[in-house]
C-alpha positions as CSV (number, residue, x, y, z in Angstrom):
1,M,64.1,183.5,163.1
2,E,65.7,185.3,160.2
3,E,69.1,183.9,161.2
4,L,67.7,180.4,161.4
5,R,66.2,180.8,158.0
6,K,69.6,181.8,156.6
7,R,71.2,178.8,158.2
8,N,68.6,176.4,156.6
9,K,69.2,178.0,153.2
10,K,72.9,177.5,153.6
11,R,72.4,173.8,154.6
12,T,70.0,173.3,151.7
13,L,72.5,174.8,149.3
14,L,75.4,172.6,150.7
15,F,73.3,169.4,150.5
16,S,72.3,170.3,147.0
17,L,75.9,170.9,146.0
18,F,76.9,167.7,147.7
19,G,74.1,165.8,145.8
20,V,75.2,167.2,142.5
21,A,78.9,166.3,143.2
22,V,77.9,162.7,144.2
23,F,75.7,162.4,141.0
24,A,78.6,163.7,138.9
25,L,81.1,161.3,140.4
26,A,78.6,158.4,140.0
27,S,78.0,159.3,136.4
28,A,81.8,159.5,135.8
29,G,82.3,156.2,137.5
30,G,79.5,154.7,135.4
31,I,81.2,156.0,132.2
32,L,84.6,154.6,133.3
33,L,83.1,151.3,134.2
34,H,81.3,151.2,130.9
35,E,84.6,151.8,129.0
36,A,86.3,149.1,131.0
37,A,83.5,146.6,130.4
38,A,82.9,147.0,126.7
39,P,85.0,147.5,123.6
40,I,85.4,151.1,122.3
41,Q,83.9,151.3,118.8
42,V,86.2,152.6,116.0
43,D,85.4,154.1,112.6
44,A,85.9,151.2,110.3
45,G,86.7,153.4,107.3
46,S,89.9,154.9,108.7
47,A,92.5,152.2,108.7
48,P,95.8,153.7,109.8
49,Y,97.9,151.5,107.6
50,G,98.5,150.5,104.1
51,T,97.7,147.0,102.7
52,F,100.0,145.1,100.4
53,T,99.9,141.9,98.3
54,A,102.4,139.9,96.3
55,G,103.7,141.6,93.2
56,P,106.2,140.6,90.4
57,D,109.4,138.9,91.5
58,G,108.4,138.8,95.2
59,S,107.9,142.5,95.5
60,L,105.0,144.1,97.4
61,V,102.3,146.1,95.7
62,S,99.5,148.2,97.2
63,T,96.0,146.8,97.3
64,Q,92.6,147.6,98.7
65,T,92.3,147.5,102.5
66,A,91.6,143.9,103.6
67,Y,90.8,144.3,107.2
68,E,89.6,147.3,109.2
69,V,89.8,147.6,113.0
70,T,86.3,148.0,114.4
71,A,86.9,147.9,118.2
72,F,89.5,147.6,120.8
73,Y,89.3,146.5,124.4
74,R,91.4,147.0,127.5
75,P,90.2,144.7,130.2
76,G,93.3,145.1,132.4
77,F,95.5,142.4,130.9
78,S,99.1,142.4,132.0
79,N,101.6,141.1,129.5
80,P,99.1,138.7,127.8
81,Q,100.8,135.9,125.8
82,D,98.1,133.8,124.1
83,L,94.6,134.2,122.5
84,V,92.5,131.3,121.3
85,Y,89.0,131.1,119.8
86,D,86.9,128.4,121.5
87,S,84.9,126.7,118.8
88,Y,82.7,124.9,121.3
89,S,81.4,128.0,123.0
90,G,82.2,130.8,120.6
91,N,84.1,132.5,123.4
92,F,87.8,133.5,123.5
93,L,90.5,132.3,125.9
94,V,93.3,134.7,126.9
95,A,96.5,133.8,128.8
96,D,96.8,136.8,131.0
97,T,100.4,136.0,132.0
98,G,101.1,139.0,134.2
99,N,98.0,138.5,136.2
100,K,98.6,134.7,136.5
101,R,95.1,133.8,135.1
102,I,93.2,132.5,132.2
103,C,90.3,134.8,131.1
104,I,87.2,133.6,129.2
105,L,85.8,136.4,127.0
106,D,82.5,136.6,125.0
107,G,82.3,137.6,121.4
108,T,82.4,141.3,122.3
109,G,85.5,141.0,124.4
110,A,83.9,141.3,127.8
111,I,85.3,139.0,130.5
112,L,82.8,136.3,131.5
113,S,85.0,134.5,134.0
114,S,88.6,133.6,134.8
115,F,90.6,131.0,136.7
116,S,94.0,131.1,138.3
117,D,94.2,128.2,140.7
118,G,97.8,126.8,140.7
119,L,99.0,129.1,137.8
120,S,102.2,131.0,138.0
121,A,103.1,132.1,134.5
122,P,100.5,130.9,131.9
123,Y,101.9,131.4,128.4
124,G,99.6,129.3,126.3
125,V,96.0,127.9,126.4
126,S,94.0,125.4,124.5
127,Y,90.8,123.3,125.0
128,D,88.8,120.3,124.0
129,A,85.2,119.4,124.7
130,K,85.7,118.8,128.4
131,T,89.0,120.4,129.5
132,Y,91.1,123.6,129.3
133,Y,94.8,123.0,128.9
134,V,97.3,125.7,130.1
135,A,101.0,125.8,129.4
136,D,102.6,127.3,132.5
137,K,106.2,128.3,132.0
138,A,107.0,128.9,135.7
139,N,105.5,125.6,136.8
140,A,107.2,123.7,133.9
141,A,104.0,121.9,133.3
142,V,100.7,121.7,131.5
143,E,97.8,122.3,133.8
144,L,94.3,120.9,133.2
145,Y,91.0,122.5,134.2
146,D,87.4,121.4,134.0
147,R,85.5,123.4,131.4
148,S,82.3,123.6,133.5
149,S,83.5,124.2,137.0
150,L,87.0,125.6,136.2
151,V,88.4,123.3,138.9
152,H,92.0,122.2,138.6
153,L,92.1,118.6,137.4
154,A,95.7,117.5,136.9
155,T,99.3,118.6,136.2
156,Y,101.3,117.1,133.3
157,A,104.9,117.6,134.4
158,K,108.0,116.6,132.6
159,P,107.6,113.1,131.1
160,A,109.6,110.4,132.9
161,N,109.9,108.3,129.7
162,A,113.4,107.4,128.8
163,L,112.8,108.3,125.2
164,F,112.1,111.9,126.2
165,G,115.5,112.2,127.7
166,S,116.5,113.4,131.2
167,S,118.4,116.4,129.8
168,S,115.7,117.4,127.3
169,P,114.1,120.7,128.4
170,Y,110.4,120.8,129.3
171,V,109.3,124.4,129.8
172,P,105.9,124.6,128.2
173,L,105.2,127.9,126.4
174,K,102.3,126.9,124.0
175,V,99.9,124.0,123.9
176,N,97.4,122.8,121.4
177,V,95.0,119.8,121.7
178,N,93.3,117.6,119.1
179,A,92.2,114.0,118.7
180,K,95.8,112.9,118.3
181,G,96.9,114.2,121.7
182,I,98.5,117.2,123.4
183,F,101.1,119.1,121.5
184,V,103.5,121.3,123.5
185,I,106.0,123.9,122.5
186,S,108.8,123.9,125.1
187,D,111.4,126.6,125.5
188,G,114.6,125.3,124.1
189,A,113.2,122.0,122.8
190,T,115.3,121.7,119.6
191,K,113.9,118.3,118.8
192,G,110.6,119.8,117.8
193,V,107.0,119.9,119.1
194,I,106.5,117.5,122.1
195,Q,103.5,115.2,121.6
196,L,101.7,113.7,124.6
197,D,98.7,111.5,124.7
198,L,95.6,112.7,126.5
199,N,96.8,111.1,129.7
200,G,100.1,113.0,129.6
201,A,102.3,110.2,128.5
202,F,105.1,111.0,126.0
203,I,104.6,109.9,122.4
204,G,107.4,111.6,120.5
205,Y,108.6,114.7,118.8
206,V,107.2,116.2,115.5
207,G,108.1,119.1,113.3
208,A,111.8,119.6,114.3
209,N,113.6,122.4,112.5
210,K,116.8,121.7,110.5
211,T,120.1,123.4,111.1
212,A,120.7,126.1,108.6
213,K,123.4,125.1,106.1
214,S,126.3,127.5,105.4
215,F,129.8,127.3,103.9
216,T,131.3,127.3,107.4
217,S,129.1,124.4,108.6
218,W,129.9,122.5,105.4
219,L,133.7,122.8,106.1
220,Q,133.1,121.9,109.7
221,N,131.2,118.8,108.7
222,I,134.1,117.7,106.5
223,F,137.1,118.4,108.7
224,Y,135.8,118.4,112.3
225,S,135.7,115.2,114.4
226,A,132.5,113.8,115.9
227,A,133.4,115.3,119.3
228,Q,134.0,118.8,117.8
229,K,130.8,118.7,115.9
230,S,128.8,117.8,119.0
231,S,130.4,120.7,121.0
232,L,129.5,123.3,118.4
233,L,127.0,125.8,119.8
234,N,125.3,126.4,116.5
235,A,124.8,122.7,115.8
236,A,121.3,122.6,117.3
237,P,118.4,123.8,115.1
238,P,116.2,126.6,116.4
239,S,113.2,125.6,118.5
240,P,109.6,126.1,117.3
241,S,107.9,129.0,119.1
242,N,104.2,128.5,118.3
243,L,101.8,126.1,116.6
244,A,98.3,125.6,115.2
245,F,96.2,122.9,113.5
246,S,94.1,123.2,110.4
247,S,90.5,121.8,110.2
248,S,92.0,118.6,108.5
249,G,94.4,118.1,111.4
250,L,97.6,119.2,109.7
251,L,100.2,120.8,112.0
252,Y,101.6,124.3,111.3
253,T,104.5,125.7,113.3
254,V,106.1,129.1,113.8
255,T,109.8,129.6,114.4
256,T,110.4,133.2,115.3
257,G,113.7,134.4,113.8
258,D,113.9,131.9,111.0
259,T,115.0,134.0,108.1
260,S,114.2,131.3,105.5
261,S,110.9,129.8,106.5
262,S,109.4,130.9,109.8
263,L,106.0,129.3,109.0
264,K,105.8,125.7,108.1
265,K,103.0,123.3,107.2
266,L,103.7,119.6,108.0
267,N,102.1,116.4,106.8
268,T,101.0,113.5,109.0
269,L,104.6,112.2,108.9
270,G,106.0,115.4,110.2
271,N,107.6,116.5,106.9
272,V,107.5,120.1,105.7
273,V,105.1,120.3,102.8
274,M,104.7,124.0,102.5
275,T,106.4,127.3,103.5
276,P,105.0,130.7,102.5
277,S,106.4,132.4,99.5
278,Y,107.0,135.7,101.4
279,N,108.8,134.9,104.7
280,L,108.4,137.1,107.8
281,A,111.1,136.1,110.2
282,K,109.4,137.9,113.1
283,S,106.2,135.8,113.0
284,V,105.0,134.9,116.5
285,S,101.5,133.4,116.1
286,L,99.1,132.0,113.6
287,A,95.5,130.8,113.0
288,I,94.1,128.7,110.2
289,D,90.6,129.1,108.7
290,S,88.4,126.5,107.1
291,D,90.0,127.0,103.7
292,D,93.5,126.6,105.2
293,N,94.2,130.3,104.7
294,I,96.9,131.3,107.2
295,F,96.5,134.4,109.4
296,A,99.6,135.4,111.3
297,C,101.1,138.3,113.2
298,T,104.7,139.5,113.7
299,S,106.4,140.9,116.8
300,D,106.9,144.3,115.1
301,G,103.1,144.7,114.6
302,R,102.3,143.4,111.2
303,L,99.4,141.1,110.3
304,V,99.8,138.8,107.3
305,I,97.4,136.5,105.4
306,Y,98.5,133.6,103.1
307,D,96.4,131.2,101.1
308,G,96.6,127.5,101.7
309,S,99.6,127.2,99.2
310,G,101.6,129.9,101.0
311,H,100.9,132.7,98.5
312,L,100.8,136.1,100.1
313,L,97.3,137.6,100.0
314,F,97.5,140.6,102.4
315,L,100.1,142.3,104.6
316,F,99.1,145.2,106.7
317,G,99.9,147.0,110.0
318,G,103.2,147.9,111.6
319,D,103.2,151.4,110.2
320,S,105.4,153.4,112.5
321,S,104.1,156.7,111.1
322,Y,100.8,156.0,112.8
323,A,101.9,153.9,115.7
324,E,99.6,155.6,118.2
325,R,96.5,155.3,116.1
326,V,94.0,152.5,116.9
327,G,94.6,149.5,114.6
328,N,98.4,149.6,114.7
329,L,99.9,147.0,117.0
330,K,103.0,147.5,119.1
331,T,104.0,144.1,120.3
332,P,101.4,141.5,119.3
333,T,101.7,138.1,120.8
334,A,98.7,136.2,119.4
335,V,95.9,136.2,116.8
336,A,92.6,134.4,116.8
337,L,90.0,133.8,114.1
338,T,86.3,133.3,114.2
339,P,84.4,131.1,111.6
340,E,83.3,134.4,109.9
341,R,87.0,135.4,109.6
342,Q,86.8,138.1,112.2
343,L,90.4,138.6,113.2
344,L,91.4,139.4,116.8
345,A,94.9,140.4,117.8
346,L,96.4,140.5,121.3
347,D,98.9,143.3,122.1
348,S,101.1,142.5,125.1
349,A,102.6,146.0,125.3
350,S,99.3,147.8,125.7
351,G,97.3,144.8,127.1
352,A,94.7,145.5,124.4
353,L,92.5,143.2,122.4
354,L,91.7,144.5,118.9
355,F,88.9,143.4,116.6
356,Y,89.3,143.5,112.8
357,E,86.6,142.9,110.3
358,P,87.2,141.8,106.6
359,T,86.3,144.4,104.0
360,D,84.1,143.6,101.0
361,F,87.3,143.2,98.9
362,A,88.7,140.6,101.3
363,K,85.4,138.7,101.4
364,L,85.4,138.6,97.6
365,V,89.0,137.2,97.6
366,F,88.1,134.6,100.2
367,S,85.0,133.5,98.3
368,A,87.0,133.1,95.2
369,I,89.7,131.1,97.0
370,T,87.0,128.7,98.3
371,Y,86.0,127.9,94.7
372,Y,89.7,127.5,93.8
373,N,90.5,125.2,96.7
374,N,87.5,122.9,95.7
375,G,88.7,122.7,92.1
376,L,85.7,124.7,90.8
377,Y,87.9,126.9,88.6
378,V,85.3,127.7,86.0
379,E,82.6,128.3,88.5
380,G,84.8,130.8,90.4
381,E,86.1,132.6,87.3
382,S,83.7,135.5,87.5
383,L,84.8,136.2,91.1
384,W,88.5,136.3,90.1
385,R,87.7,138.6,87.2
386,D,86.0,140.9,89.7
387,V,89.1,140.8,91.9
388,L,91.2,141.7,88.8
389,S,88.9,144.6,87.9
390,L,89.5,146.0,91.3
391,N,93.3,145.3,91.4
392,S,95.1,144.2,88.2
393,S,98.2,143.4,90.3
394,F,96.6,140.6,92.3
395,I,98.7,137.7,91.1
396,L,96.7,134.9,92.5
397,S,93.8,136.0,90.2
398,Y,95.9,135.1,87.1
399,R,96.8,131.7,88.5
400,A,93.1,130.9,89.1
401,L,92.0,132.2,85.7
402,A,94.7,130.1,84.1
403,A,93.4,127.0,85.8
404,S,90.0,127.8,84.5
405,D,91.3,128.3,80.9
406,M,93.3,125.0,81.2
407,K,90.1,123.2,82.2
408,K,88.3,124.8,79.2
409,G,91.1,124.0,76.8
410,N,92.2,127.7,76.2
411,Y,95.8,126.8,76.5
412,A,97.2,129.9,74.7
413,K,95.3,132.2,77.1
414,A,96.3,130.1,80.1
415,L,100.0,130.4,79.0
416,Y,99.7,134.2,79.2
417,E,97.9,134.1,82.5
418,Y,100.5,131.7,84.1
419,Q,103.3,134.0,82.9
420,Q,101.5,137.0,84.6
421,A,101.1,134.9,87.7
422,Q,104.8,133.9,87.5
423,D,103.8,130.3,87.8
424,R,106.4,128.5,85.8
425,S,105.1,125.0,86.6
426,G,101.6,126.0,85.2
427,Y,103.3,127.7,82.2
428,S,105.1,124.5,81.4
429,A,101.9,122.5,81.5
430,A,100.1,124.9,79.2
431,Y,103.0,125.1,76.8
432,W,103.2,121.2,76.7
433,E,99.6,121.2,75.6
434,I,100.2,123.8,72.9
435,R,103.4,122.1,71.7
436,N,101.6,118.7,71.6
437,A,98.7,120.1,69.6
438,W,101.2,121.8,67.1
439,I,103.2,118.6,66.7
440,Q,100.1,116.5,66.0
441,S,98.8,119.0,63.4
442,N,102.2,119.6,61.7
443,I,104.2,116.4,62.0
444,G,103.5,115.4,58.4
445,Y,104.5,118.8,57.1
446,L,107.6,118.7,59.2
447,F,108.9,115.4,57.7
448,L,108.0,116.7,54.3
449,A,110.0,119.8,54.8
450,I,113.0,117.8,56.0
451,L,112.7,115.5,52.9
452,I,112.6,118.5,50.6
453,V,115.7,120.1,52.1
454,V,117.7,116.8,51.8
455,L,116.6,116.3,48.2
456,A,117.3,119.9,47.3
457,F,120.8,119.6,48.8
458,F,121.6,116.5,46.6
459,A,120.0,118.1,43.5
460,L,122.0,121.3,43.9
461,E,125.2,119.3,44.3
462,I,124.5,117.4,41.1
463,I,123.5,120.5,39.1
464,F,126.5,122.6,40.1
465,R,129.1,119.8,40.1
466,K,130.3,120.6,36.6
467,T,129.6,124.3,36.4
468,V,131.9,127.3,36.9
469,W,129.5,128.7,39.6
470,L,130.7,126.1,42.0
471,D,134.4,126.9,41.3
472,Q,133.7,130.6,41.7
473,A,131.9,130.0,45.0
474,A,134.9,127.9,46.1
475,L,137.3,130.8,45.3
476,V,135.2,133.2,47.3
477,V,135.1,130.8,50.3
478,G,138.8,130.3,50.1
479,K,139.4,134.0,50.2
480,V,137.2,134.3,53.2
481,K,139.0,131.5,55.0
482,R,142.4,133.2,54.3
483,S,141.2,136.5,55.7
484,R,142.6,137.6,59.1
485,I,139.3,137.9,60.8
486,S,138.1,134.5,59.5
487,R,141.3,132.9,60.8
488,D,140.9,134.6,64.2
489,I,137.3,133.3,64.5
490,A,138.3,129.8,63.4
491,F,141.1,129.7,66.0
492,Q,138.3,128.8,68.5
493,G,138.4,125.3,67.0
494,A,142.1,125.0,67.5
495,F,141.8,126.2,71.1
496,I,139.1,123.6,71.9
497,R,141.0,120.8,70.2
498,S,144.4,121.5,71.7
499,P,144.6,124.2,74.4
500,S,148.3,123.6,74.9
501,D,149.2,124.2,71.3
502,A,146.8,127.2,71.1
503,V,148.3,128.9,74.1
504,Y,151.8,128.3,72.7
505,R,150.8,129.9,69.4
506,I,149.4,132.9,71.3
507,K,152.7,133.3,73.3
508,I,154.9,133.2,70.2
509,K,152.6,135.7,68.4
510,E,151.3,133.1,65.8
511,G,147.9,133.0,67.2
512,P,144.9,135.3,66.8
513,S,145.1,139.1,66.9
514,L,144.0,141.4,69.6
515,W,141.2,142.7,67.3
516,G,140.0,139.1,66.7
517,A,139.8,138.5,70.5
518,S,138.0,141.8,71.0
519,L,135.5,140.9,68.3
520,L,134.7,137.7,70.1
521,Y,134.4,139.6,73.4
522,V,131.8,141.8,71.7
523,W,130.0,138.7,70.8
524,F,130.1,137.6,74.4
525,I,128.5,140.8,75.5
526,V,125.8,140.4,72.7
527,L,125.1,136.9,74.1
528,R,124.7,138.3,77.6
529,I,122.2,140.8,76.3
530,L,120.3,138.1,74.3
531,D,120.1,135.8,77.2
532,P,117.0,137.3,78.9
533,L,115.5,138.0,75.5
534,V,115.9,134.6,73.8
535,T,115.9,132.1,76.7
536,S,112.5,130.6,77.4
537,Y,110.5,132.0,80.2
538,L,110.7,128.6,81.9
539,F,114.5,128.7,82.3
540,N,115.0,132.4,82.4
541,G,115.5,133.7,85.9
542,Q,115.8,137.4,84.8
543,N,112.9,139.8,84.7
544,L,112.9,141.3,81.2
545,Y,111.2,144.5,82.3
546,N,113.6,145.1,85.1
547,T,116.8,144.2,83.1
548,S,118.9,147.0,81.8
549,A,121.1,146.4,78.8
550,V,123.6,149.0,80.1
551,K,123.8,147.0,83.4
552,I,124.4,143.8,81.5
553,V,127.2,145.3,79.4
554,L,128.8,146.8,82.5
555,F,128.7,143.5,84.4
556,S,130.0,141.7,81.3
557,T,133.0,143.9,80.7
558,V,134.3,145.3,84.0
559,P,134.5,142.0,86.0
560,L,136.3,140.2,83.2
561,F,138.9,143.0,82.8
562,L,139.4,143.1,86.6
563,W,139.8,139.3,86.7
564,I,142.5,139.4,83.9
565,L,144.3,142.2,85.7
566,A,144.1,140.4,89.1
567,N,145.6,137.2,87.5
568,Y,148.3,139.2,85.8
569,F,149.4,140.9,89.1
570,V,149.3,137.7,91.0
571,A,151.3,135.9,88.3
572,T,153.8,138.7,88.2
573,V,154.8,138.1,91.9
574,S,154.7,134.3,91.6
575,D,157.0,133.7,88.5
576,G,154.2,133.6,86.0
577,E,155.2,134.0,82.3
578,G,151.9,135.3,80.9
579,K,151.8,138.8,79.5
580,L,148.8,141.0,79.9
581,K,147.9,141.0,76.2
582,D,148.3,137.2,75.9
583,L,146.2,136.7,79.1
584,Y,143.4,138.8,77.6
585,V,143.4,137.0,74.3
586,G,143.7,133.5,75.8
587,T,140.9,134.2,78.4
588,I,138.5,135.2,75.6
589,Y,139.3,132.1,73.5
590,A,139.0,129.9,76.6
591,L,135.4,130.9,76.7
592,S,134.9,129.4,73.2
593,P,132.4,126.7,74.4
594,Y,130.1,129.5,75.7
595,L,130.6,131.6,72.6
596,L,129.6,128.7,70.3
597,L,126.9,127.0,72.3
598,A,125.1,129.7,74.3
599,L,122.8,130.9,71.4
600,P,121.8,127.3,70.3
601,I,121.0,126.4,73.9
602,M,118.9,129.6,74.3
603,L,117.0,128.6,71.1
604,I,116.6,125.0,72.3
605,S,115.2,126.2,75.6
606,R,112.2,127.7,73.7
607,V,110.9,124.3,72.6
608,L,111.4,122.5,76.0
609,T,109.1,122.1,79.0
610,Y,110.0,121.2,82.6
611,N,109.7,117.5,81.5
612,E,112.8,118.0,79.4
613,Q,114.6,120.2,81.9
614,F,117.4,117.7,82.4
615,L,118.4,118.3,78.7
616,Y,118.7,122.0,79.3
617,T,120.6,121.5,82.5
618,L,123.0,119.0,80.9
619,L,123.8,121.3,78.0
620,N,124.6,124.1,80.4
621,I,126.8,121.9,82.5
622,V,128.7,120.8,79.4
623,M,129.0,124.4,78.2
624,Y,130.2,126.0,81.5
625,G,132.2,123.0,82.6
626,W,134.1,122.9,79.3
627,S,134.8,126.6,79.5
628,A,136.1,126.2,83.1
629,I,138.4,123.4,82.0
630,L,139.8,125.5,79.1
631,L,140.3,128.5,81.4
632,F,142.3,126.3,83.9
633,R,144.4,124.8,81.0
634,H,144.9,128.3,79.7
635,Y,146.3,129.8,82.9
636,S,148.4,126.6,83.5
637,E,150.0,126.7,80.1
638,M,150.3,130.5,79.9
639,H,152.2,130.8,83.2
640,D,153.9,127.4,82.9
641,Y,152.5,126.3,86.2
642,S,152.0,122.8,87.7
643,F,148.5,121.6,88.6
644,L,148.8,122.6,92.3
645,K,150.5,125.9,91.5
646,T,147.7,126.8,89.0
647,I,145.1,126.2,91.8
648,K,147.1,128.4,94.1
649,N,147.3,131.1,91.4
650,L,143.5,131.0,90.9
651,L,142.7,131.2,94.6
652,L,145.0,134.2,95.0
653,T,143.4,135.7,91.9
654,I,140.0,135.4,93.6
655,V,141.4,137.3,96.6
656,A,142.9,140.0,94.4
657,F,139.7,140.3,92.4
658,A,137.7,140.8,95.6
659,A,140.2,143.4,96.7
660,F,139.8,145.3,93.4
661,I,136.0,145.2,93.8
662,L,136.3,146.5,97.4
663,A,138.7,149.3,96.3
664,A,136.4,150.3,93.4
665,Y,133.5,150.4,95.9
666,V,135.4,152.6,98.3
667,I,136.5,154.9,95.6
668,Y,132.9,155.2,94.3
669,M,131.6,156.0,97.8
670,M,134.3,158.6,98.4
671,A,133.7,160.2,95.0
672,S,130.0,160.3,95.6
673,Q,130.5,162.0,98.9
674,F,133.0,164.4,97.4
675,F,130.9,165.5,94.5
676,G,127.8,165.5,96.7
677,Y,129.5,167.9,99.1
678,F,130.6,170.3,96.4
679,A,127.2,170.1,94.7
680,Q,125.6,171.1,98.0
681,V,128.0,173.9,98.4
682,F,127.3,175.3,94.9
683,K,123.6,174.9,95.5
684,E,123.7,177.0,98.7
685,V,125.9,179.6,97.0
686,F,123.6,180.0,94.0
687,N,120.5,180.0,96.2
688,R,121.9,182.8,98.2
689,G,122.8,184.7,95.0
């Protein structure tokens, strides 16, 4: 009995241990199943990335966090390639490419259902009220499925239409559907986005990219035959890689790898009407909200938001320092957007779906943009001031406040705000209003002042005609004219009137002195320094705050001396007659149109708006063109060259000049490394000591 009792105790203990083990495993399984079935919540106050916005001159400046990751979900996707928000159901569609299926997810990211009938490599998905459309790369077709039953309805294979072309590729990667038809991105389709009607019939192409222009392609276009041009591998433009539609039906395209404008907005005629101000060549997907703000992602893990005009609002993510922290994407392939601007990103590398929520700062910016887009500039002014109080570098705020002040007639204030926003078009409009008001208020006084000056001139001429004062003044003027420095300065007129005679006088030492030419060269440097200070903001491409006077002097002196030396060395080996001193003097005087006209043109620019831009452009063309002609005449006469030989001399001078620049750069790099090495050695020696 005692032995039987012991056996029963052992059995009871074993069954108890077995029950505990089963319970533990079941509990663990329940936890694992729960993690696989629901998104993991994340602390929204710990964004593992910085957020940036547009700063001066296209730079990036830090700003408050715009979006914080709140959850991520790993439902077992394999190489997912597309993510779409279904506005009819409020669900999400995911092209789970590796698993050859389309998944339907609810608002929390849980899979509700999926379908895979007939799918081989679904790369894109779209929808309308009755149908799901899937771009299947392996099938080379767009597959249609019923929304309710998920039953396969039809296959839209390559169009047989002759206008499509038998050799035109049809490998659907992305698809989007609206009332105008079915729009397909095909791999290698350089003619643009393929447009089909809802029955699958080919309509045409839209949104074709243009071939990038280069100096090489320009030469090829001039000298190559039609057959050679058609055989060029780089003749075809890049193919679009993704697309989206705004609520108003305008098409947006993505061209991954386009270094000039990877995102484009097209009008109803298919013409590009907007490209973002800050281009991200690695853009792969985009979504558009109700205010036409653009949300996009890049293949290197960054998320970017633009307003409807293409101005950069926010840029975040892609921080390699925190690559493993939740919120940073590795290889995103798609983004989706809910009506509340909840942002979802699909990461193909990890198969994860990430949820981002807008912060209070982002919501404030979006609310202000809504007022701005609707033309309610004054009504939204307080919101933009709140944005500025939080971030004084938020450039779009200044543009919106300027629009408000323009509407209220505060043109002087708007002028300042447009300048802060670096909006030259708006600045021109505000300045036109200020100038117009000044002219209307002072036109009478202006004519009166001109009349007084004219009358005073005639009066002084009559008064001093018979006095010794005028004779004494004439003697002084005569002495000044006879001085060496005055004759050197006046030689500019002789050079402009007759370059051949002027160069001849320089060669026989009857022209200006070396000191006179050097004085004019100092004036040239002064003009270069005055250019960013005096030229109107409208026509001044330089940033005054980032412009160094030392740098201007350096780039005004060294290149010119190197150019003169290069021309002298080239002419020495090609029977040129010019001496180094004469080349220096003649080159300075050949720049006489610039020396005489630059300052007046700078001053004239200060009273012009963009409406009179043609006048400023014309004056600059005359000034620089005249100087170029005089330089050409100078080298031709100085070296006694023919027209063709002068061109050859100048081309060789350009080559020699480039060689000098390259040699100077190499010497600079070697010297930097040399002194850097010895500085490191001395530092280690003294540290040990």
